[in-house]
N, C-alpha and C positions, 0 to 999 in steps of 0.2 A: 504494499501500499503505500505509494509515492508521498500520499499527504502528510505520513509519519514521520520524514526526513527533514529535521528540523534545520539542513545547510543553506539549502536556496531561500528559505521562508526568513530564517534568521539575517541573513544577509540583506533582503529586498527590507526589512524590517528597520535595519541599522541606516540604511542609507538612506529611507526616506524620513528618519529623522534628523538623519545628519543633515539633509535638505531644508527640511521645514526648520530646523533650528539656526540655518542660517543664512537662510533666503526671505524667510518671511516678518521674521523682527525688523529687517531694515527696510521691508514696505511697510509695515505697520506706523514705523517710528517716523516716515518720512511725511506722513499726512498731517498737514495743520489744522489746527481748530479756530473756528471763527471768535469765539469768545474767547479771550485768556483769561483765566482766574484772577479776580484781583486780590490782592493782598489784604489780611484782615488787620484791624487794629489791634497791636500786641496789650494794651493799656485794658486793664480791667475795669468793669462799668463799678462805679460807688453803689452798695447798695443800702437804701436807708433804712433805717432800723422801722419797726411796726410801732404806730402810736396805738395804745388799745386804750378805749375810751373809759373802760370801768377799773383802771388802773392809776 
């Protein structure tokens, strides 16, 4: 039964992953996004203490 011989299938799997890991990341990272994320203010907002009317 030839499907149980792992030699050609392991090589195909290895080469296909090698191609995926070398070609696809450069293609994915080359895309530009129209809206760049804005920087957030690092200053923490001042939290006012609660004023309870019964105390």
